[in-house]
C-alpha positions in Angstrom: -15.2 10.6 -45.4 -13.3 10.4 -42.1 -12.8 6.9 -40.8 -10.9 7.8 -37.7 -11.4 5.4 -34.8 -13.1 7.2 -31.9 -10.7 7.8 -29.0 -11.2 5.5 -26.1 -12.7 7.5 -23.3 -10.5 7.8 -20.2 -11.9 6.1 -17.0 -13.3 8.7 -14.6 -10.9 9.9 -12.0 -11.3 8.4 -8.6 -12.2 10.6 -5.6 -9.1 11.9 -3.9 -8.2 9.7 -0.9 -7.8 11.3 2.5 -4.3 12.2 3.7 -2.7 9.1 5.3 -0.4 6.1 5.0 -0.9 2.8 3.3 1.0 -0.4 4.2 1.2 -2.2 0.9 2.3 -5.9 0.5 4.4 -5.4 -2.6 4.3 -8.2 -5.1 7.4 -9.8 -6.7 8.4 -8.3 -10.0 7.1 -4.8 -9.2 9.4 -1.9 -8.5 8.5 0.5 -5.7 7.8 3.1 -8.3 5.3 0.8 -10.0 3.5 0.5 -6.7 3.4 4.3 -6.3 2.0 4.6 -9.9 -0.8 2.2 -9.1 -1.6 3.9 -5.8 -1.8 7.3 -7.6 -4.5 6.0 -9.8 -6.4 4.4 -6.8 -6.0 7.5 -4.6 -7.0 10.0 -7.3 -3.9 12.2 -6.7 -0.3 12.4 -7.8 0.8 13.3 -4.3 2.0 9.8 -3.4 5.4 8.6 -2.3 7.0 5.6 -0.6 9.4 5.1 2.4 12.3 2.8 1.5 12.8 1.1 -1.8 12.2 -2.6 -2.2 14.0 -4.4 -5.1 11.7 -5.9 -7.7 12.6 -9.4 -6.5 11.5 -8.5 -2.9 8.0 -8.6 -1.5 6.4 -7.3 1.7 5.9 -4.1 3.6 6.2 -0.9 1.5 4.9 2.1 3.4 3.2 4.6 1.0 2.1 8.1 1.8 -0.8 9.9 0.3 -1.3 13.7 0.4 0.2 15.4 3.5 1.4 12.0 4.8 4.2 12.2 2.2 5.8 14.7 4.5 6.1 11.9 7.1 8.0 9.5 4.8 11.4 11.1 5.5 11.0 10.0 9.1 9.6 6.6 8.3 12.5 5.8 6.1 14.9 6.0 9.0 13.0 3.3 11.1 14.4 -0.2 11.6 13.3 -2.8 9.2 12.8 -6.5 9.6 13.1 -9.2 6.9 12.7 -12.9 6.2 15.3 -14.0 3.6 17.0 -17.0 2.1 20.7 -16.8 1.6 22.3 -19.2 -0.9 25.9 -20.1 0.0 28.2 -21.4 -2.7 27.4 -19.0 -5.5 27.9 -15.3 -5.9 26.2 -13.0 -8.4 26.7 -9.5 -10.0 23.7 -8.1 -8.0 24.2 -10.2 -4.8 20.7 -11.6 -5.4 19.0 -14.1 -7.7 18.4 -11.5 -10.5 22.1 -11.2 -11.3 24.5 -13.4 -13.3 26.7 -15.8 -11.4 30.2 -14.5 -10.9 31.7 -17.3 -8.7 30.7 -20.9 -8.0 33.1 -22.1 -5.3 30.3 -24.3 -3.7 29.4 -24.7 -0.1 30.7 -28.2 0.7 32.1 -28.7 4.1 30.5 -25.7 5.9 29.8 -26.5 9.5 27.0 -25.1 11.8 29.7 -23.8 14.1 31.4 -21.8 11.3 28.1 -20.4 10.1 27.1 -19.4 13.6 30.5 -17.6 14.1 30.3 -15.8 10.8 26.7 -14.7 11.5 27.7 -13.4 15.0 30.5 -11.4 13.4 27.9 -9.7 11.1 25.6 -8.9 14.0 25.7 -5.6 15.9 27.4 -2.4 14.8 29.3 -3.1 11.6 30.8 -1.4 8.6 29.1 -2.5 5.4 30.0 -1.9 1.8 26.7 -1.4 0.0 25.9 -3.7 -2.9 27.2 -2.1 -6.2 23.8 -2.4 -7.8 22.2 0.2 -5.4 20.5 3.6 -5.7 23.5 5.3 -4.0 24.8 8.2 -6.2 28.4 8.2 -7.4 29.3 11.5 -8.9 25.7 12.4 -9.5 24.7 9.0 -11.1 23.1 6.0 -9.4 25.5 3.2 -8.8 23.2 0.7 -10.5 23.2 2.8 -13.6 27.0 2.8 -13.7 27.2 -0.9 -13.2 24.7 -1.6 -16.0 26.7 0.7 -18.3 29.7 -1.6 -17.7 31.6 0.6 -15.3 33.4 -0.6 -12.2 31.9 0.9 -9.1 33.5 0.9 -5.7 31.4 2.2 -2.8 32.8 3.1 0.6 31.9 1.1 3.7 29.5 2.8 6.1 28.3 2.1 9.6 25.0 0.1 10.0 23.5 -1.9 12.8 22.3 -5.5 12.4 20.1 -5.9 15.5 19.2 -9.5 14.8 20.6 -12.1 12.4 19.3 -15.5 13.1 19.4 -18.7 11.0 16.1 -20.6 11.2 16.8 -23.5 8.8 19.4 -24.9 6.5 19.0 -27.0 3.3 21.8 -28.6 1.3 21.2 -28.7 -2.4 22.7 -28.5 -5.9 22.7 -25.6 -8.4 23.9 -26.6 -11.9 26.3 -29.1 -10.4 27.6 -26.9 -7.6 26.9 -27.9 -4.0 25.0 -25.1 -2.3 23.5 -24.4 1.2 20.3 -22.4 1.5 19.8 -20.6 4.9 16.4 -19.3 5.9 17.2 -16.2 8.1 15.5 -13.5 10.0 17.2 -10.1 10.2 16.4 -6.8 11.8 18.5 -3.9 10.6 18.9 -0.2 10.8 18.0 2.1 7.9 20.6 1.9 5.0 21.5 -1.7 5.6 21.6 -4.0 2.5 20.4 -7.5 3.2 21.9 -8.5 -0.1 25.3 -7.3 1.2 24.8 -9.4 4.3 24.4 -12.5 2.1 27.5 -11.6 0.1 29.6 -10.9 3.2 28.4 -14.1 4.9 29.6 -16.1 2.0 32.9 -14.3 1.9 33.5 -14.8 5.6 32.9 -18.6 5.2 35.5 -18.8 2.3 32.9 -19.1 -0.4 30.3 -16.8 -2.0 26.7 -15.9 -1.2 23.6 -14.2 -2.6 19.9 -13.8 -1.8 17.3 -16.0 -3.4 14.3 -14.6 -1.5 13.6 -11.5 0.5 10.3 -10.4 2.2 10.1 -7.3 4.3 8.0 -8.0 7.4 8.2 -4.6 9.2 9.1 -1.0 8.8 9.1 0.7 12.2 5.7 -0.1 13.7 4.2 -1.0 10.4 3.9 -4.7 9.9 2.7 -7.3 7.4 -0.4 -7.8 9.7 -1.6 -4.4 8.5 -0.5 -4.7 4.9 -2.9 -5.1 2.0 -2.2 -6.2 -1.5 -2.8 -4.0 -4.5 -5.8 -6.1 -5.4 -7.2 -5.7 -1.9 -6.7 -1.9 -2.1 -8.5 -1.7 -5.4 -11.4 -3.9 -4.2 -11.8 -1.7 -1.1 -11.7 1.5 -3.2 -14.3 0.1 -5.6 -16.6 -1.1 -2.8 -16.4 2.1 -0.8 -16.0 4.7 -3.5 -12.7 6.1 -2.1 -9.4 4.5 -1.1 -9.1 4.2 2.7 -5.8 5.3 4.3 -4.4 5.1 7.8 -5.1 8.6 9.3 -2.2 10.8 10.0 -2.5 10.5 13.8 -2.7 6.7 13.7 0.2 6.6 11.2 2.3 8.8 13.6 1.4 6.6 16.6 2.8 3.6 14.7 6.0 5.4 13.9 6.9 7.8 16.8 6.6 8.2 20.5 3.6 10.4 21.2 3.1 13.6 23.1 -0.5 14.4 24.0 -1.0 18.2 23.8 -3.1 20.6 25.6 -5.3 22.8 23.6 -3.0 25.8 24.2 0.0 23.8 23.0 -1.8 22.7 19.9 -2.4 26.3 19.0 1.2 27.3 19.7 2.6 24.5 17.5 0.1 25.4 14.8 1.9 28.8 14.7 5.3 27.2 14.8 6.0 28.2 18.4 8.2 26.1 20.6 6.6 24.3 23.6 7.8 22.5 26.8 10.3 19.7 26.2 9.1 16.1 25.5 11.9 14.5 27.5 12.2 11.8 24.9 15.1 11.3 22.5 14.6 11.7 18.7 11.3 12.7 17.0 8.0 12.8 18.8 4.5 13.0 17.4 2.4 15.8 18.9 -1.3 14.9 19.0 -4.0 17.5 19.8 -6.9 16.9 22.3 -9.2 16.1 19.4 -6.8 13.4 18.1 -5.2 15.3 15.2 -1.5 15.1 14.4 -0.4 18.7 14.8 3.4 18.4 14.4 6.6 16.4 14.9 8.8 17.6 17.7 12.4 17.3 18.7 13.9 18.6 22.0 16.5 21.3 21.6 18.1 24.0 23.7 17.3 27.7 23.0 18.6 30.7 24.9 19.7 28.4 27.8 16.3 26.7 28.1 15.2 23.1 27.1 12.3 23.2 24.8 10.6 21.2 22.0 10.8 22.7 18.6 8.4 21.7 15.7 10.4 20.1 13.0 7.3 19.6 10.9 3.9 21.3 11.3 1.0 19.3 9.7 -1.9 21.2 11.2 -1.2 25.0 10.8 -3.3 27.2 13.0 -6.5 28.1 11.3 -5.8 25.5 8.6 
């Protein structure tokens, strides 16, 4: 006689969510990949991706694309990002944040407001930054963090980044295992590719001590802010209540990310076929919206055969599609 335990039935697959973006308030302890996995289940599709990794320690805005919106993520990744953070001066760590092991404990006694302000000013604007060693940057085909965790020494080259804002909001003196430390609550706005952990590290070094992050919350990615963000619990509750996960439609997502070009009906048809149209007159990437409010394409001005035109760099509404 068979005594096999019956297999647990799989929960029914959820209806596929419409193409669009989600602004997720990522919880602490989750990787960005963890969030994508949860959204895949909620959205009823594997075609889900994210724009800009957040470390497990970090919380806040993670822009997630569903369906055709995943094609926008390459452009969203390049947007400026804003953060609230806490920098601890006096202690350095292997990861430049609170998840790493302490590597130096010089302490933060004697630091003055004037010295801190000068060091912050030197780290504001166009700078060259050496990324944190525990990063996703590839070194000879392997992620830097994987090499570090394998015990290898990793040296990354400095690269140009822009720190548009670096402001100290509050300072608190304290003690960490007998070491005097100074915690700074800061707001930063940075270009894509900037590591806030590295800013904490470099601020400590500039002040003759060490530094690392103890808290990081991303408050904005381009035009996508915490005000529009929803927790995973809120997303699940909405999907359960309405029967399908709601997303930010492609056109609305584009308006929050790019300048907009309102198209004529003829231009919408031309772009649907991949034809070039009259120039936008704007630098960078522009969203092309049809008269009926549909995102047709992303445009960039270029010169062709001696004429200024706008070329479609991404077509999202092919003609007849």
